C-alpha positions in Angstrom: 0.0 -0.1 0.0 1.3 3.5 -1.1 0.4 6.5 1.3 1.1 9.8 0.7 1.6 12.0 3.6 1.1 15.7 3.3 1.7 17.2 6.5 1.1 21.0 5.5 1.4 24.0 7.5 1.0 24.7 11.5 0.8 22.0 13.7 0.3 19.9 10.8 3.9 18.3 10.9 3.6 17.8 14.4 0.4 15.8 14.4 1.5 14.0 11.4 4.5 12.6 13.0 2.2 11.2 15.7 0.0 9.6 13.0 3.1 7.8 11.2 4.6 6.5 14.4 1.2 4.6 14.8 0.9 3.3 11.3 4.8 2.3 11.5 4.1 0.5 15.0 1.4 -1.5 13.0 4.2 -2.0 10.1 6.2 -3.5 12.8 3.1 -6.5 13.0 3.3 -7.0 9.5 1.3 -4.2 7.7 3.0 -3.6 4.9 2.9 0.0 3.6 5.0 2.5 1.5 4.9 6.0 3.2 6.1 9.1 1.0 5.7 12.8 2.1 5.2 15.9 0.3 4.3 19.5 0.7 1.3 21.3 0.9 -0.2 24.6 1.3 2.0 27.6 2.7 5.0 25.4 3.0 4.9 24.3 -0.4 4.5 28.1 -1.7 7.7 28.5 0.2 9.6 25.8 -1.3 7.9 26.1 -4.6 5.7 29.1 -5.2 2.6 27.0 -5.6 0.4 25.5 -2.7 -0.3 22.5 -5.0 3.2 21.6 -6.9 2.8 18.9 -9.6 5.0 16.7 -7.7 2.6 16.8 -4.9 -0.3 16.2 -7.1 1.5 13.4 -8.7 2.1 11.6 -5.6 -1.5 12.0 -4.2 -3.0 10.4 -7.7 -0.3 7.6 -7.5 -1.1 6.7 -3.7 -3.7 4.6 -2.6 -4.7 6.9 -0.2 -3.6 10.3 1.4 -2.8 11.5 4.9 -3.3 14.9 5.3 -2.6 17.3 8.4 -3.4 21.1 7.5 -2.8 23.9 5.9 -3.0 27.7 6.5 -1.3 30.7 8.7 -2.1 34.1 8.9 1.2 35.4 7.2 0.0 33.9 4.0 -3.3 36.2 4.1 -1.8 38.8 1.7 -1.3 36.3 -1.2 -3.3 36.4 -4.0 -6.3 33.9 -3.8 -4.5 31.2 -6.1 -1.5 31.1 -3.8 -3.0 30.5 -0.7 -2.3 27.5 1.4 -6.0 26.7 1.1 -6.2 26.2 -2.6 -3.6 23.4 -2.1 -6.5 21.5 -0.6 -9.2 22.8 -2.4 -7.1 21.7 -5.7 -6.6 18.1 -4.3 -10.4 17.9 -3.1 -11.2 18.8 -6.9 -8.7 17.1 -9.1 -8.6 13.9 -7.5 -12.8 14.2 -7.3 -13.2 13.6 -3.6 -16.8 14.5 -3.5 -18.2 12.9 -0.4 -16.7 13.8 3.0 -17.4 11.7 5.8 -17.3 13.3 9.2 -18.2 11.1 12.5 -18.7 12.9 15.5 -18.7 10.3 18.6 -18.5 11.3 22.1 -16.4 8.9 24.1 -17.4 7.9 27.5 -14.7 9.4 29.1 -14.9 12.7 27.3 -18.5 13.1 28.0 -18.0 16.0 30.7 -15.6 17.9 28.4 -18.4 19.0 26.3 -20.2 22.1 26.3 -23.1 20.6 26.6 -24.1 18.7 29.8 -23.3 14.9 29.8 -26.3 13.6 29.9 -27.1 15.5 26.5 -24.3 14.0 24.7 -23.4 10.8 26.3 -23.4 8.0 23.5 -23.7 10.3 20.7 -22.6 8.9 17.4 -23.7 10.9 14.5 -22.1 10.6 11.0 -22.4 13.8 8.5 -21.9 13.0 4.8 -21.1 16.3 2.9 -21.0 17.2 -0.5 -17.4 18.3 -1.1 -16.8 19.7 -4.8 -19.9 21.6 -5.5 -21.8 24.4 -4.2 -21.1 27.9 -3.6 -17.5 27.1 -2.7 -16.8 26.3 -6.2 -19.7 27.5 -8.3 -19.3 30.4 -11.1 -19.4 33.3 -11.7 -17.5 34.6 -8.6 -15.5 37.7 -7.9 -15.3 41.3 -6.5 -16.4 43.6 -9.1 -17.3 47.4 -9.0 -20.7 49.0 -10.1 -21.4 51.8 -12.1 -21.8 54.2 -8.8 -18.1 53.2 -7.7 -19.6 50.6 -5.0 -17.6 47.4 -5.0 -19.6 44.2 -4.9 -19.1 40.5 -3.9 -20.8 37.7 -5.6 -21.0 33.9 -5.4 -22.8 31.3 -7.1 -24.7 28.5 -5.3 -25.3 26.0 -7.7 -25.6 22.0 -8.1 -26.0 19.9 -10.9 -28.9 16.6 -10.2 -26.0 14.3 -10.9 -23.9 15.7 -8.2 -26.9 15.5 -5.6 -27.5 12.0 -6.2 -24.4 10.6 -6.0 -23.6 12.2 -2.6 -27.3 10.9 -1.5 -26.3 7.2 -2.6 -23.0 7.6 -0.4 -25.4 8.9 2.7 -28.0 6.1 1.9 -25.5 3.2 2.2 -23.8 4.6 5.2 -27.2 4.9 6.9 -27.9 1.3 6.0 -24.8 0.3 8.0 -26.0 2.2 10.8 -29.3 2.8 12.1 -31.2 3.4 8.9 -31.9 6.4 9.4 -31.0 9.7 7.0 -31.4 13.2 7.8 -31.1 15.5 4.7 -30.3 19.2 5.7 -31.4 21.9 3.0 -33.0 25.4 3.3 -35.7 24.5 0.6 -37.9 27.1 1.3 -35.7 29.9 0.1 -32.9 28.6 -1.9 -33.9 26.9 -5.2 -30.8 25.1 -5.5 -31.7 23.2 -2.1 -35.0 22.7 -3.6 -33.7 20.3 -6.1 -31.4 19.2 -3.5 -34.5 17.7 -1.7 -36.4 16.4 -4.6 -33.4 14.6 -5.8 -32.5 13.0 -2.3 -36.6 12.1 -2.6 -36.2 10.4 -5.7 -32.7 8.6 -4.7 -34.4 7.2 -1.3 -36.8 5.0 -3.2 -33.5 3.1 -3.9 -33.2 2.5 -0.4 -36.7 1.5 1.4 -35.0 0.3 4.6 -33.7 3.5 5.2 -35.9 6.1 7.1 -35.6 9.4 5.3 -36.2 12.7 7.1 -35.7 16.7 5.9 -34.8 19.5 8.2 -33.7 23.3 7.3 -30.2 24.0 8.2 -31.1 26.6 10.7 -33.6 24.2 12.4 -30.8 21.7 12.6 -28.0 23.9 13.9 -30.3 24.3 17.0 -31.5 20.7 17.1 -27.8 19.8 17.2 -27.5 21.6 20.7 -31.1 20.9 21.8 -31.2 16.9 21.1 -28.5 15.7 19.1 -28.7 12.0 19.6 -31.7 12.3 17.4 -29.4 12.4 14.5 -27.7 8.7 13.0 -26.8 10.3 9.5 -27.0 13.8 8.3 -26.4 14.5 4.6 -26.0 18.2 3.3 -24.3 20.3 0.8 -21.0 21.8 1.0 -21.6 25.3 2.8 -24.0 23.7 5.2 -21.9 20.8 5.8 -18.8 22.8 6.6 -20.6 25.0 9.2 -22.7 21.9 10.7 -19.8 19.3 10.9 -17.7 21.9 12.7 -20.6 22.6 15.3 -21.0 18.9 15.6 -17.2 18.8 16.6 -17.9 20.6 19.9 -20.4 18.4 21.5 -17.6 15.8 21.6 -15.3 18.0 23.8 -12.9 19.1 21.3 -12.3 19.6 17.5 -9.2 18.0 18.1 -10.9 14.4 18.5 -12.9 14.4 14.8 -11.2 12.5 11.5 -12.5 12.7 8.7 -12.7 11.2 4.9 -12.8 12.7 1.7 -13.8 10.1 -0.9 -14.1 9.3 -4.7 -16.6 7.1 -6.3 -13.8 4.0 -5.8 -13.4 4.9 -2.2 -9.8 6.3 -2.7 -9.8 9.0 -0.5 -7.9 11.6 1.7 -8.1 11.8 5.6 -7.2 14.4 7.7 -8.6 16.1 11.3 -10.8 18.6 10.9 -9.2 21.1 13.0 -7.3 23.0 10.9 -3.7 24.5 11.2 -3.5 26.1 14.5 -1.0 28.3 13.8 -1.3 30.3 17.4 0.1 26.8 19.0 2.4 25.2 16.3 5.4 24.7 17.5 4.5 24.4 20.7 4.4 20.5 21.3 0.9 20.9 22.7 -1.4 20.1 19.9 -4.0 17.1 19.9 -2.8 14.4 17.5 -5.7 11.9 18.0 -8.0 13.1 15.2 -4.8 12.5 13.1 -4.2 9.2 14.5 -8.0 8.2 14.2 -8.0 9.9 10.5 -5.4 7.2 9.6 -8.1 4.4 11.1 -10.8 5.7 9.0 -8.3 5.4 6.2 -7.4 1.7 6.8 -10.9 0.8 6.9 -12.5 3.0 4.1 -9.7 3.1 1.3 -6.8 0.1 2.2 -9.8 -2.3 3.0 -7.9 -2.9 6.7 -10.7 -3.2 9.4 -9.3 -5.0 12.0 -5.6 -2.6 11.7 -8.1 0.4 12.0 -10.1 -1.1 15.2 -6.5 -1.8 16.8 -5.8 2.2 16.7 -9.3 3.0 17.6 -9.3 0.6 20.6 -5.6 2.2 21.4 -7.2 5.6 22.0 -9.9 4.8 23.8 -7.3 3.2 26.2 -5.2 6.0 26.5 -8.5 8.2 27.5 -9.6 5.6 30.1 -6.2 6.1 31.4 -6.7 9.4 32.1 -4.3 11.0 29.3 -5.6 14.4 27.9 -3.9 17.3 25.7 -4.6 20.7 26.7 -7.7 21.2 24.9 -9.4 18.1 26.6 -8.4 18.9 30.4 -10.4 18.3 33.0 -9.7 17.7 36.9 -7.9 14.7 37.8 -6.8 14.2 34.3 -3.0 13.9 33.2 -2.3 16.7 30.7 0.6 15.3 28.1 1.9 17.0 25.1 2.0 16.1 21.4 4.4 13.6 21.3 3.4 11.9 24.6 0.1 11.6 23.3 1.4 10.2 20.5 3.5 7.7 22.6 0.9 6.6 24.8 -1.1 5.3 21.5 1.9 3.7 20.6 2.5 2.2 23.5 -1.4 0.8 23.8 -1.0 -0.9 20.6 
């Protein structure tokens, strides 16, 4: 198996180092893999003047799966948009046709008290958000900033979805729901936006192929409220790119820390890019305090979804649960009576648990 490792910027290098340690520990038990690293984001811009160099894209195309860290730093904010670090991530999603983003939000028993909500509200929470990743307002055209005849500036973006784009992400969500609790909630704003009116129509049509899955619909503003009011009512949520971006970050805080959540971005053949959802956190980069568990759990998702190694994935997940039971916490998870450790120590604890 060939794995492309793209650490990126900020805390990306620190957290990726720990995930690779975990993978190499599995390698000692016979998991055969080839790991190759390449720059992306601001790091790649500094080296090659491009956030997604051709060599990095070539490696990503050739690999069986991609493990991604994070991109972005305030020092790049003055660059033109095509040169900003985030374009490296968006470019990979587009070039590899990674249209299906899977973001699980699961509350570990040991972390229920770390949530911003009451433990009884979140205990046992297990939601999967399926977000369409290559369409919607983030990619729609026309877009830009122009000057009106009266001299006033105007910014504009276009929200658009083709029927085929909606149908393929709906099928991914229905298949996921079929393997879980057989409940799928499609989130839109069909009462206001024609784009999501079409979304709802296509999801309903696709649902006829999955009669065993209970399909419901919810407006995005209500869904945002329900996630903090009664999050355990959800099993699988499917939604568009922009709504999914916002809702999945909201759901992440139900778990106690955004530093706990992995994600998978898949193409139609289940080749994927796996990354923590928390971003590059330049304010703590280099301090050795970042939580590596989301990246380690992303590696587990990679083994399960793209590399066909569910037993190894489960080993990683059991190891993470074990270190949490033993009281290990990074700074973002600190609660009274726990043992606060740094990035490297947390990685070492997971390796020891393996």
